[in-house]
N, C-alpha and C positions, 0 to 999 in steps of 0.2 A: 513631508510632501509640500511642494510649492503652494504658498498662499495665492489665492485666486480672487479674482473681482468680478462682480456681475455689473454689466454697464449697459444701461438702455439709452439711447439717443432720441430725445425730443418725442413726448407723446402727449396729446391733447384730449382733453374731456369733452366729448361732443354728446348732445343729445337730441333725440329726434321726437317731436311731439311728446315731450315729457318722459320718454323712455330712453335708456342709454344705448348708445349705437356702438356695438362691439364689432362692426364689419372691419374694422382696421387692424384687429388683432392678429389674424394669421394671413393676411394680405401680403404677398411675396416675402413669406418667411424664409429666411436662409436656410439650404439644407445642411444639417448636420446629424450626426450619430448621437450627439450628447443632448441636442435639444431638438423639440418639436412644438408644432402648435397645430391644434385640432380643436373644432368645436368651442372657439372663444377661450380655449385653456393653453398656457404656454408651460412646459413640462422640460425641466433640464435635471441630468444627474452626472455625478462623476466627471464634473467639469476639469478640463485640463488647458483651456484657454478662455479669453474672455469674447463671449459673443457680441457681435457687433450689429445692431439692428437700426439700419439707417432710414427708419421712417417712424413716424408717430404711431402709437399703438395704444389703443383701449381695450382690455381683456377683463374677462370674468374671473379667471383665477391665474395667478403666476405661481408654479411650484416647483421649488429648487430642492432637491435633497441630495444626500450622500455626497457633499461636497465639502471642500474647505473653503469658508468665504468669510472674509471681514465684511461687514456693512458699513460703508461710508457715506456721507452726506451726498456723494454724486450717484450712487449707484441706481436709485430710483428718483432721479432727479425730475423725469418728466413722464415716467410710466405712469398709467392709471389703472388700477385693479380693485376689484370689490373683496378679494380673498388672496392673501399672500401666505404661502406654506413655506417655511424654511425649516423643516425637520431634519433631524440626523446630519447637521452640517458641522458639527465641533465648534458651534459658537459658544464664546464665552463672554463676560461682559467687557473685557478690554478690546474685543474686536467688532462692537457693535457701537458706533459713534452715537452720543446724545442727539444728533441732529438726523440720524440715518432714515428716519420716516417722515422727515419734517414736510417733503413734497406730496406725501400721500394723505396728509392729516384731513382733509376734507373729502377723500374718497374711500379710504380703506375702512371695512367693517368687520373683516375677520382676519386675525393674525394667529398662525399657529407656528409655535417655537418650540415644538415638542421633541424630547431626546436629545438635547444638546448639553452644553456643560456649564449652563448659566447658574451662578450662584447667588444672584438678586434679581429681581424684575428689573429689566432695561429702562433707564431714564427715558429713552427714546419712545417709549409707548406714551407718555403722559401728553405728547404732543397730537395724539390722534383724537380728533374732535367727534367722530361718528364711530367709535369702536364698538362693536357689539359681542364680539367673541374672542376670547383670548385662550390659548391653549398652551400652558407652560408644564405639562405633565412630563415626567421623565427627566426633570433636572434637578440638580441638588441644591434647591433653594431652601434656607432655614426659615422659621416662622419670622424672626426679625429682620427678614431681608425683603419682606413686601413693604417698599418705601412708601410712607404715608402720603408724600407728595404725589407719587404716581397713582396710588390708589384713589386719592381724591380727584385727580385729573380725569380718570375715565370713570369715576363713580357714577355719573349722571347717564351715561349711555350703554355701559355695559351689562348686557343680560345673561351671558353664557361665560363662566369661568371654569377652567380645568387646572388642575396643579396637583402636585404629589411628587415625592421622591425620599431617596433614603436619609436625607438631612432634616426632614420634616419631623421633628420629635415633640413639637407642642402646636397649639392653634394660633395662626396669624390674627392679631387682634385688629390690625387694620382694615381687614375685609369690612369692617363697618361702614366704610365710606360707600360701599357699593349699593346705593339706594335704588337701583332699578334691577337689581339680579333676579333673574328667573330660573336659571339653571346653574347648578353647581355640582362639579365632579371631584372627588378627592381619591387619588390611588397612590398606591405603594407607599403610604405614610407609616411611621413607627410611633405616633404618638399613642398613649394608652387611656388618655382622658381628654374629654372635651369640654369645656367651659358651659355652664347653663347659657350664658348669654352669646355663645359663640356666633349666632345668627344675627345678632342685634345689628340693626340698619336696614336689612331685608327680610325681616321676619313677616313682613305683610306682602312682599314681592314673590318670594321664591315659590316655583311650582314643581321642581324637579331636583331632587337630590340623591346623588351617588356616592356612596363610601364603599371603597374595594380595598382588598388587601391592606386592611390596617390592624394595629395591634389591639384594638378595643376589644373589651370583654363584654359589652352589652351594647343595645341600641342607646345611642345618647339621649338623656333627658331634654336635652336642648331641641331635640325634633319636635317635642310637643309644642314649641312656641310658634311653629311655622303655620300660620293661620289658614293659608290656602294652598298647602301642599297637595298636590294630587299624585305625583310618583315617587316612591321610595325604592331605591336599589340598595340593598345593604349585602353586598356579595363578597365572598371569599374573605370572611374575617372569622379564621378559624378557632380564635380563642373564645367565640361567644358561647356555643353550645346552648342547652335548654335553659340554664340558669341566666344567660343573658337576654332570653326572650321574655323575661318576666319583668320588664321595666314597667314601672307604675303609670301607665298612660290611662286614662279613665274615659269613659264613653263621653262623646260630644266634642273632645278634641279631635283636631284633623279631619274635620267634616267634609272635605272634598277630597280625601286620599281615595283613589280608586285602583291604584295598581302599587303592588307590593311585591319585590323581589327578594328573597333570602336564600340565595344560592350558596352552597358549601360553606355553611356557617356552623357545622359540626352539630346540626339539630338531629335529635333521635325521636323527638315527639312533635307531633302536629302543634304548633303554636297557638295557644288559646287566646293570646293577646290580639290576635287578628279579629277577633269578634267585636271589637270595640270601634271598629272602623265601618260605620253605617254605610258607606258608599263603595265600599270594596267591591271590585269586580273582577280583577285579574290578580292571581297568586302564583308566583313562581317559587318552588322549593326544591329546585334541580341539585344535584350532587350533594344529597345529605343522606345520611344512612338512617332513613326513617323506620323505627322499629314498632311505633305505637301511635294509633289515631283514635282517639276517643270520641264517643258519640257526641260528647259535649262540645269538643273544640270544632268537630265538622259541622255540628248544627249551627254555631256560633256565626259561621260563615256562609249561611244558607243562601244568601243573595249573591254570591260569587258566579261568574258565569264562565269563568275560565281558570283551569287549574292544571299547573305543570309539575309533575315529579319525576323527570328523567334522570336515571341513573341514581336513584335513591334507596337501592337495596330492598324493594319490595318482591317478595315472594308470591302475593296473590293481590287482587284488588280489595283493598281494606272495606269492609262491610259498612263501615261509618260513612263512607262517601255518598250512601244512597240518602243521607239527610241533607246534601247539598242540592236541594231540589231546583235551582235556577241553573245549574250546569248545562252550559251549551259546548264546551271544549275541554276534553281531558286527555293529557298528554302523560302517558306512563311508558314511554320509551326506554329502552336500556336498563331493563330491571331484569328480574329473575323469575319472572310470572310464567309457570308451565300450563296452566289450564284457565279457560274463562266458563265459569258456571253459570247455570239458569238465573240465578239470584243476583249475580255481581253488578249488573248493571240495570235491573229491571225498574227501579223507581227513577232513573235518570230520564225521565219522558221528554226532558226539553234538549237531549243531548244532540248536537248536530256534527260535531267532529270527535272521533275517537282514534288516538294514535298509540299503537301497542308495537312499535317497530323495536327489532333487536332484543326480544323476548324470546326465550326458548319454548315458545308455546307447541304443545302437542296436541291440545284437545280444545274444542270450541263446542260448548254445548249446541244443539240445533235450536235452542229456545233463548240462546244467550242475547240475541239483539230483537226478541218478537215484541218487545214492549217500547222499544225505542223509534217510535214512529216519526221523528223528526230527524233522524240520523241520516246525513247526506254523505259523509265520507269517513271510511274506515281504513287505517293503513295499518298492514300487518306484514311489513316488509323485514326480511332477513329474519325468520322465525324457524321453527321445525316443522312448520305444516307442509303436507306432501299433498293435500287435496283442497280444493275449493270448500271452505266450512259450509256445512248445512245451514250455519246460521245466516248466511245470505239469503236463503228462501224466507227464514223467518222475518228478517227484516224487510223482504218486499211485501210480504203478507202484511206486516205491521203499517206500512205506509197505504196499501191497499185499503184495509180497514179503516184508517183514518180519513180515507177519501182524498189522500194526497197524490199529487201528481210529480213530485220532486225528482230529481234525478239522484241516482245512488252510485257511489264509486268505491270500489274496493281494490286497494292497492296491494298487491301479493308478490311485488317485485324481490327479487333475490331469495326466493324459496325453491325448491325442487318439487314443484306442482307437477302431478301426475295428468296429462291430458289423456283420457281413454273414454269408453264409451260409458263408463261408470259415472260420468257427469250428465248423462241424458236427463236426469232429474232437473238439472239447471235449464236445459232447453224447454222442457215442459213448463217449469215457472215462467220463464220469459214469455213464452208463446201464450199462457193462460193469463198473464198479467201485462197485458201490452200497455196499460197507462203508467207502468214504472218502468222508467229507463235506467238500465243497469250497465255499468261501464267496470270491466275487469282489468286492471293494469298487471303488468308482469308477463314472463315467458315460459312456455312449457318445458318440462325436463325430459318429456319423452318424445318430443317432436318438436322439430326447428321452426317453431311458431309462437306467435303472442297468443296468450290465453285467449283474449278476445276474438282474435282470429280463428282459434279452433271451435270456439263457441259458435260462431258466425257460418263456418264453412263446413265443418265436419259432424258437430253434434246433430243436426236435422238428420243425418244419413244414418245414425246409430238406431239399433232396435230398441223398441219400447220396453218399459217395465223396470229400468234400473232406479232404485231408491236412494234416497241420500242415507249415507251410513258414515 
């Protein structure tokens, strides 16, 4: 395919009262099927000719994708932008000139070079004086191709780095120059070990760490050195398993960690290691085949307020979850749960959101929600329910007895709900508890109406006496 060039003619950096003026970005922008400008963003793709922009432009984002583009010193000679996206452009190191970003060096804050053919970090990057985000993910860059001079050049300003690809067989040692780094994302790497000093240089600044699709067999011990880490995402590391969750991290380390994601890590037991993180609030264990949750492991995270176990092979709600007393949000969607019994959720008195979507639920005890006096949203989308569960009445009573006037939403979308006079008990419940606002989402299967519409318009005319069953 023909090699194409991107050429912007003359753009000035203007500010009004201390704020950047982007009004020139889309002014008189030329009509084109390949390029457009809207909301201070220029977007181009599949370029077959060089756009000619005959006026100065200051944009928030310039986004060029799916093109063949050599980057020369002239292409961004006067264009001003905060964020430059050059994803999926078949870029390699030979077609990015070392001075390609020279005229962006005082304005560019975010540079996205993901999914190209780069084999090393481009030299042009070191000229960017205010670069805060650099995305190199999806490029075949090896560990020894993170040039020390480039890393040192951006080390004082870079706060967000993303990298990883099939050539990453070891850890890049030159990352230690990134003294201001706060977010680090490593994806699609093939290294099996991480050195204990992997985060040397930014162990006192890093707040978010993401390691995905690696060949690691355990949580790296180096993580324990991250003194101010708040978020750990360790997802899709299929070689980990239960054994890899037994890293010797003692209580007191990672004192600020509040969010942990361990998705698709081949875990079958609820990880007891989570109990050492005293500030832990959000836990995500989606896409694991969880076979066992011990009382001890659940009790160790009793301060957690949000727990997600989507697509985790559950056939029932584990009894041990009752020990997570502070739980406010529970997501058990896409499992194999057939029934919700009276005791399953009884101790979760602080629960506000319950998601049970895409479970083959046939039965829900009338008292399943009778103790959840703070529950505001229940989602039961795509289940096997054919009736509005009687548990809805129990939930309304729980709110009433607690003196609560909260709104309750029950989502029954994508179910074959029968809207008949057998629901007259629901009309009685609504009229006798006017302080409780109930909204039911979804459509009737027996009549062409929304369930809420049927409740409001049709149920009042039904004969009395129908009981919840």
